[in-house]
Backbone bond lengths (Angstrom), bond angles and torsions (degrees), N, CA, C in turn:
res aa  C-N    CA-C-N  psi(-1)  N-CA   C-N-CA  omega(-1)  CA-C   N-CA-C  phi
1 M - - - 1.453 - - 1.523 108.72 -
2 A 1.313 116.96 113.41 1.455 121.52 -178.79 1.527 109.13 -83.43
3 H 1.318 115.84 135.07 1.455 121.80 -179.78 1.519 108.94 -104.00
4 A 1.311 115.68 149.62 1.455 119.60 171.70 1.524 108.25 -68.39
5 R 1.276 116.27 168.00 1.463 120.61 179.20 1.527 109.05 -69.02
6 V 1.338 116.50 126.57 1.462 122.59 178.63 1.522 107.80 -122.09
7 E 1.332 116.87 121.61 1.465 122.14 177.58 1.522 108.16 -103.73
8 F 1.320 116.70 132.07 1.453 120.94 176.95 1.524 107.53 -98.58
9 P 1.334 117.53 131.16 1.467 119.67 -175.69 1.529 112.12 -62.96
10 T 1.315 115.20 136.27 1.456 120.18 178.44 1.520 109.70 -71.14
11 S 1.320 116.16 152.66 1.463 120.17 179.77 1.523 111.20 -72.41
12 T 1.305 116.65 -44.83 1.465 121.70 179.35 1.518 108.50 -151.10
13 G 1.312 116.62 165.82 1.447 119.02 168.17 1.505 119.31 121.98
14 P 1.331 120.50 -60.36 1.463 119.20 -168.90 1.526 115.59 -57.34
15 V 1.311 117.76 -46.21 1.465 119.14 -177.97 1.527 110.19 -65.01
16 L 1.330 116.58 -48.70 1.465 120.13 177.63 1.522 110.73 -60.61
17 G 1.332 116.92 -40.27 1.461 120.82 179.85 1.514 112.05 -60.73
18 W 1.348 116.95 -47.98 1.456 119.55 -179.81 1.521 111.80 -66.33
19 V 1.335 118.06 -38.19 1.466 120.87 177.36 1.530 109.75 -61.23
20 C 1.328 116.40 -44.30 1.468 120.23 179.82 1.522 111.70 -65.97
21 I 1.320 117.51 -41.83 1.469 120.70 -179.84 1.526 110.68 -63.99
22 V 1.327 116.75 -43.83 1.468 120.16 177.58 1.533 109.89 -63.32
23 G 1.334 116.51 -42.39 1.473 120.02 177.74 1.523 112.14 -61.32
24 L 1.321 117.43 -42.20 1.464 121.29 177.58 1.523 111.14 -64.17
25 A 1.335 116.86 -41.40 1.466 120.33 179.09 1.530 110.84 -64.17
26 I 1.321 116.98 -41.25 1.470 120.36 178.25 1.528 110.29 -64.93
27 A 1.335 116.68 -43.57 1.473 119.88 178.96 1.523 111.01 -61.63
28 A 1.334 117.51 -41.14 1.466 120.75 179.22 1.523 110.55 -66.27
29 A 1.331 117.14 -43.64 1.465 120.72 -178.90 1.528 111.47 -64.50
30 V 1.316 116.72 -43.63 1.470 120.30 -179.77 1.521 110.62 -64.94
31 S 1.323 116.95 -42.91 1.467 118.95 -178.50 1.533 111.16 -69.16
32 L 1.323 118.17 -37.37 1.467 120.51 179.74 1.522 112.23 -74.36
33 K 1.333 118.04 -27.49 1.455 120.76 179.46 1.523 111.12 -67.76
34 G 1.311 116.11 -39.40 1.458 120.18 -177.27 1.524 113.86 -82.10
35 D 1.321 117.40 -30.35 1.468 119.70 -173.01 1.524 108.39 -155.96
36 Q 1.325 116.21 135.29 1.454 119.71 178.63 1.531 110.62 -121.43
37 S 1.300 115.03 38.57 1.460 120.52 177.95 1.534 109.35 -74.87
38 P 1.339 116.93 166.52 1.473 119.29 178.50 1.533 113.08 -56.13
39 G 1.315 117.92 -37.46 1.461 120.70 179.33 1.523 111.84 -63.49
40 T 1.328 116.65 -41.08 1.457 120.75 178.36 1.523 111.12 -68.60
41 L 1.332 117.10 -38.54 1.458 120.18 176.77 1.527 110.78 -64.30
42 R 1.324 117.11 -38.46 1.471 120.39 175.95 1.524 110.74 -62.74
43 F 1.332 115.38 -44.00 1.462 120.51 178.83 1.533 110.69 -60.13
44 A 1.334 116.94 -45.54 1.464 121.36 179.90 1.531 111.17 -64.96
45 A 1.328 117.76 -38.36 1.470 120.97 177.77 1.533 110.08 -65.28
46 G 1.325 116.89 -40.49 1.465 120.47 176.46 1.525 111.57 -62.42
47 L 1.342 116.41 -40.02 1.465 120.46 177.21 1.528 110.87 -65.60
48 L 1.340 116.85 -36.02 1.460 120.24 177.96 1.532 110.78 -64.07
49 V 1.323 117.09 -45.51 1.465 120.75 177.57 1.531 110.00 -60.56
50 L 1.322 116.64 -45.35 1.459 120.89 179.40 1.527 111.35 -62.28
51 G 1.329 117.73 -38.95 1.460 121.67 178.31 1.520 112.28 -64.77
52 V 1.340 117.01 -40.62 1.470 120.46 178.24 1.526 110.12 -65.03
53 V 1.324 117.34 -42.79 1.464 120.84 179.41 1.529 110.46 -65.95
54 M 1.328 117.61 -41.65 1.472 120.39 178.15 1.522 110.76 -61.97
55 H 1.329 116.60 -41.86 1.462 119.06 178.13 1.525 110.40 -61.37
56 A 1.325 116.78 -44.06 1.467 120.79 -178.15 1.521 112.13 -62.94
57 Y 1.322 117.44 -41.20 1.467 120.35 -173.98 1.525 114.84 -92.79
58 L 1.324 118.23 -25.74 1.467 119.42 -176.14 1.523 113.83 -108.44
59 V 1.325 118.28 -33.31 1.463 120.62 -174.30 1.528 112.18 -99.92
60 R 1.315 118.04 -42.62 1.467 121.74 -172.53 1.532 115.37 -69.69
61 P 1.338 120.30 -41.55 1.470 119.36 -173.45 1.527 113.22 -58.87
62 R 1.330 114.63 138.99 1.465 121.27 177.40 1.515 108.90 -165.17
63 V 1.299 115.71 164.01 1.460 122.88 173.55 1.517 105.40 -123.35
64 R 1.329 116.35 129.07 1.451 119.65 -178.09 1.524 110.35 -149.29
65 V 1.309 114.85 159.37 1.458 121.98 173.48 1.520 106.12 -112.97
66 V 1.327 116.33 123.82 1.451 122.42 177.65 1.520 106.78 -124.42
67 E 1.320 115.46 115.73 1.460 122.79 -175.41 1.526 109.14 55.19
68 D 1.307 119.76 -119.34 1.464 122.12 -177.56 1.524 112.54 -104.23
69 H 1.327 117.07 25.10 1.468 121.13 -179.35 1.525 111.01 -126.52
70 L 1.316 115.49 142.29 1.458 122.32 169.60 1.516 106.21 -94.40
71 E 1.316 116.75 126.25 1.462 120.87 -178.66 1.520 109.48 -111.26
72 L 1.320 115.42 124.02 1.458 122.92 173.87 1.525 106.28 -103.50
73 V 1.329 115.99 102.23 1.453 121.57 -178.05 1.524 106.99 -93.22
74 N 1.321 115.97 108.24 1.457 122.56 -179.88 1.525 108.86 -104.89
75 P 1.328 119.25 173.76 1.457 120.31 -174.89 1.533 114.69 -51.05
76 W 1.311 118.78 -45.35 1.464 120.06 -174.85 1.523 113.48 -122.22
77 T 1.336 118.03 2.78 1.466 120.87 179.82 1.528 111.12 -137.77
78 L 1.335 114.15 162.13 1.458 122.39 172.97 1.523 106.53 -129.94
79 T 1.335 116.44 120.49 1.456 121.50 178.09 1.518 108.21 -108.53
80 R 1.337 116.10 123.23 1.472 122.25 179.05 1.517 108.86 -108.95
81 I 1.333 115.74 117.30 1.465 122.36 -177.92 1.528 108.24 -114.47
82 P 1.336 118.07 123.48 1.464 118.75 175.27 1.542 109.32 -59.90
83 L 1.327 116.55 131.30 1.463 120.25 -177.49 1.524 112.24 -57.53
84 A 1.314 117.07 -33.98 1.466 120.09 -178.17 1.522 111.89 -66.26
85 R 1.332 118.34 -18.94 1.460 121.51 -179.21 1.521 113.13 -94.16
86 V 1.326 117.66 -7.58 1.466 121.19 -178.63 1.521 108.93 -69.84
87 G 1.343 115.72 122.97 1.455 120.02 179.73 1.515 112.81 -97.99
88 L 1.319 116.85 -45.61 1.460 121.54 -175.64 1.515 108.55 -146.24
89 V 1.328 116.06 139.62 1.465 122.26 176.61 1.516 107.86 -123.34
90 L 1.323 116.38 124.11 1.463 121.88 176.30 1.515 108.98 -125.20
91 V 1.315 116.38 129.19 1.453 120.72 174.11 1.514 106.56 -104.49
92 R 1.299 115.90 105.86 1.461 122.83 178.32 1.530 107.40 -119.34
93 S 1.323 119.34 -123.25 1.465 120.17 176.20 1.526 109.99 -67.17
94 A 1.318 116.55 -22.72 1.460 124.80 173.62 1.527 105.92 -145.52
95 T 1.313 117.22 -177.92 1.463 120.81 177.02 1.521 108.41 -92.97
96 F 1.322 116.26 123.40 1.458 121.85 179.42 1.527 107.98 -110.66
97 V 1.316 115.88 124.78 1.457 121.65 179.58 1.524 107.14 -117.90
98 Y 1.332 115.32 123.99 1.458 120.88 -178.31 1.524 109.48 -103.58
99 V 1.327 114.77 129.48 1.457 122.94 173.42 1.519 104.93 -121.92
100 G 1.319 115.96 100.11 1.464 119.63 -172.72 1.520 108.54 64.14
101 E 1.318 117.19 -127.83 1.472 122.33 179.10 1.528 112.48 -87.33
102 K 1.305 117.89 -10.56 1.465 122.43 -174.89 1.520 110.40 -88.30
103 R 1.339 115.89 138.16 1.462 121.47 179.70 1.520 109.53 -114.21
104 Y 1.322 115.54 135.13 1.463 122.49 176.26 1.526 107.77 -118.87
105 V 1.327 116.14 142.29 1.459 121.24 -174.02 1.524 110.31 -117.99
106 G 1.325 115.08 131.43 1.453 122.37 171.47 1.515 108.15 -115.35
107 V 1.326 116.99 123.60 1.471 120.02 -171.48 1.525 114.29 -87.03
108 A 1.319 118.66 -4.01 1.463 120.02 -172.29 1.518 114.32 -76.69
109 V 1.322 118.15 -31.83 1.463 120.94 -175.45 1.515 108.74 -119.86
110 G 1.324 116.74 126.09 1.454 120.22 179.48 1.515 111.93 -166.75
111 R 1.314 114.86 176.41 1.470 122.56 177.51 1.511 108.76 -112.00
112 T 1.314 115.52 156.50 1.456 119.14 176.60 1.527 109.60 -74.88
113 T 1.309 116.04 156.97 1.463 121.01 178.02 1.523 110.15 -60.61
114 R 1.319 116.86 -37.66 1.466 121.03 179.99 1.523 110.89 -60.89
115 D 1.337 116.97 -44.03 1.460 120.14 179.62 1.520 111.91 -66.07
116 L 1.336 116.72 -31.49 1.460 119.51 179.03 1.520 111.51 -74.87
117 A 1.334 116.89 -32.53 1.462 120.70 -173.69 1.524 113.20 -83.17
118 I 1.314 117.88 -30.08 1.460 121.03 -175.32 1.526 108.95 -98.49
119 P 1.327 118.42 127.62 1.463 120.32 177.42 1.521 110.89 -59.69
120 A 1.316 116.82 150.55 1.466 121.93 -176.68 1.526 111.80 -56.39
121 S 1.325 117.28 -34.12 1.464 120.04 -178.13 1.521 112.48 -69.46
122 M 1.349 117.76 -20.93 1.459 120.72 -177.47 1.522 113.00 -104.35
123 R 1.314 119.00 -6.65 1.461 120.50 -176.84 1.513 110.66 -59.44
124 G 1.311 115.84 133.42 1.449 121.18 178.19 1.512 113.64 92.80
125 S 1.323 118.55 -13.89 1.459 119.50 -175.65 1.526 112.45 -86.03
126 R 1.323 118.96 -14.31 1.468 120.78 -176.44 1.515 113.32 -92.50
127 S 1.298 117.84 -14.97 1.452 119.75 -176.69 1.516 110.02 -137.05
128 S 1.312 115.83 121.91 1.456 118.64 176.69 1.527 110.24 -88.72
129 V 1.340 117.38 -17.35 1.459 120.55 -179.76 1.520 110.77 -79.41
130 F 1.337 116.70 -46.86 1.461 121.50 -179.33 1.525 109.75 -124.20
131 P 1.319 118.51 71.90 1.460 119.11 -178.80 1.524 111.14 -68.26
132 S 1.338 116.38 150.29 1.455 121.28 179.28 1.512 112.55 -83.69
133 R 1.324 117.64 -11.41 1.458 120.52 179.13 1.520 109.19 -107.11
134 G 1.302 114.31 148.21 1.449 119.85 178.83 1.515 111.13 -80.08
135 A 1.325 115.81 -173.64 1.454 121.15 -178.65 1.527 111.57 -65.17
136 D 1.318 117.54 -29.92 1.460 120.47 -179.44 1.531 111.83 -88.63
137 N 1.341 117.47 13.56 1.463 124.40 176.65 1.534 112.82 63.54
138 E 1.329 116.63 25.85 1.465 121.52 176.98 1.527 109.02 -93.76
139 P 1.328 118.06 146.74 1.466 119.83 176.14 1.526 110.71 -60.30
140 K 1.330 115.08 158.68 1.454 119.64 179.37 1.524 110.27 -56.36
141 Q 1.322 116.10 145.15 1.455 121.69 -176.75 1.528 112.03 -62.39
142 R 1.326 118.07 -33.00 1.459 120.35 -176.48 1.521 110.88 -63.33
143 D 1.342 118.26 -35.88 1.455 120.07 176.88 1.520 110.47 -62.64
144 K 1.317 115.93 -43.60 1.459 120.13 178.76 1.524 109.96 -63.32
145 Q 1.333 116.65 -41.56 1.461 120.14 -179.78 1.524 111.02 -65.00
146 A 1.323 117.35 -39.55 1.467 119.91 179.23 1.524 110.48 -63.55
147 E 1.317 117.13 -44.76 1.462 120.36 178.92 1.520 111.20 -66.62
148 T 1.316 117.18 -37.68 1.457 121.10 177.27 1.523 110.19 -65.32
149 T 1.331 116.95 -39.39 1.460 120.75 177.88 1.520 110.89 -60.79
150 E 1.337 117.50 -46.85 1.470 120.93 177.45 1.525 110.64 -56.18
151 R 1.319 115.70 -48.57 1.468 120.68 -176.83 1.528 111.37 -64.97
152 Q 1.329 117.78 -44.99 1.456 120.68 -177.53 1.526 111.80 -65.12
153 I 1.331 117.44 -43.98 1.465 119.50 179.67 1.521 109.73 -64.59
154 T 1.331 117.10 -41.29 1.461 120.64 178.80 1.524 110.51 -62.14
155 E 1.329 117.87 -43.94 1.467 121.25 178.57 1.528 111.27 -63.00
156 L 1.342 117.20 -41.36 1.458 120.17 177.92 1.528 110.94 -64.81
157 A 1.334 116.33 -37.61 1.471 120.38 179.64 1.524 110.90 -67.24
158 V 1.333 116.85 -40.49 1.467 120.65 179.30 1.537 110.28 -64.37
159 G 1.321 116.63 -36.71 1.461 120.78 -178.64 1.519 114.47 -87.57
160 A 1.331 117.64 4.13 1.465 120.90 -176.96 1.524 111.43 -72.74
161 S 1.300 114.78 157.12 1.459 121.66 178.70 1.523 110.49 -64.19
162 P 1.338 118.29 130.70 1.465 120.84 -178.17 1.527 113.77 -62.56
163 E 1.321 117.81 -23.04 1.466 119.52 179.11 1.522 112.27 -64.05
164 G 1.333 117.02 -19.64 1.463 121.13 178.56 1.513 113.78 -68.44
165 R 1.334 117.92 -14.04 1.476 120.25 179.51 1.524 112.07 -64.03
166 D 1.324 116.71 -21.86 1.463 120.91 -179.68 1.529 112.65 -91.63
167 W 1.306 117.29 -9.63 1.457 120.45 -177.95 1.527 110.19 -77.19
168 P 1.324 118.17 145.85 1.465 120.20 179.97 1.531 112.21 -81.91
169 V 1.307 114.87 156.68 1.461 121.13 169.71 1.520 105.79 -83.92
170 T 1.319 117.17 130.28 1.462 120.22 -178.77 1.520 110.48 -119.13
171 R 1.312 114.91 144.29 1.459 121.26 175.20 1.519 107.05 -130.87
172 V 1.317 115.70 124.06 1.459 120.72 179.59 1.528 109.04 -125.17
173 F 1.318 114.65 152.20 1.455 119.69 176.31 1.518 109.57 -80.14
174 A 1.309 116.29 149.72 1.459 122.80 177.10 1.523 107.36 -81.42
175 V 1.320 116.04 78.31 1.463 122.04 -172.60 1.527 112.55 -56.64
176 P 1.338 120.35 -47.53 1.475 118.03 179.57 1.529 112.70 -58.04
177 H 1.323 116.79 -41.08 1.462 119.94 -179.84 1.528 110.80 -67.51
178 L 1.321 116.57 -40.38 1.467 120.16 178.88 1.526 111.53 -67.57
179 V 1.339 117.70 -35.03 1.468 121.04 176.86 1.521 110.00 -65.10
180 V 1.345 116.55 -45.74 1.473 120.03 178.65 1.530 110.11 -60.99
181 L 1.340 117.01 -42.95 1.462 120.17 177.62 1.527 110.57 -62.22
182 G 1.336 117.38 -43.98 1.465 121.32 179.49 1.514 112.03 -61.22
183 V 1.338 117.18 -44.65 1.467 121.17 178.71 1.523 110.41 -63.07
184 A 1.340 116.36 -43.22 1.466 120.05 179.33 1.528 111.12 -63.73
185 L 1.340 116.96 -41.32 1.466 120.09 178.72 1.523 111.83 -66.59
186 V 1.339 116.76 -42.20 1.476 120.04 178.40 1.523 109.47 -62.27
187 A 1.334 117.10 -44.99 1.461 120.21 178.63 1.531 111.35 -59.94
188 A 1.337 115.52 -42.40 1.465 119.19 179.45 1.528 111.47 -65.18
189 V 1.324 116.74 -42.91 1.476 120.08 -179.71 1.521 110.48 -64.73
190 V 1.331 117.02 -43.63 1.470 120.51 179.01 1.524 110.82 -61.75
191 L 1.335 116.14 -44.06 1.460 119.63 -179.85 1.529 111.85 -67.52
192 F 1.342 117.04 -36.87 1.468 118.91 179.03 1.524 111.36 -71.91
193 A 1.329 117.37 -27.93 1.469 121.20 178.30 1.533 111.05 -80.35
194 W 1.306 116.63 -18.58 1.466 122.66 -175.97 1.480 111.24 -72.44
């Protein structure tokens, strides 16, 4: 049974990541417009490296289902797990997917340590400055999203085509992202050595 593409919302990252990347690009453009000395070029190369790393860690990570595979998109790797092989899904500090005895981690969806440590009945009672409950006394939305993510992935796995049990779990490196990082690092090293 082929599934449409399902994206699970990330816990944190994309908005902050894009704001930071745009800010870094503006800082690089402003500094290069006024001065193109070696020091400014070094600064811009450092901002480029930082922008690539921010994109990898804040914007790229996600958890999604594409056809009959669960994809854990991490900063530098992509792990494709056949849905029929998924045994258990836990959303804790990150998303943990168990296939038999093997555990795979997706960093895009998770709960905070505070939410894991404090029982649901006590959340919000320890801090009046940053309560965990909203004005309507409902738990934070991220907890609901994490639990919904566990349930949805489990339901998709149960409904997956049984032929997927024979498919392998694959993990590949994000080659384009690593190439961009490598080029940015080489440029930075050359400029710093200059």
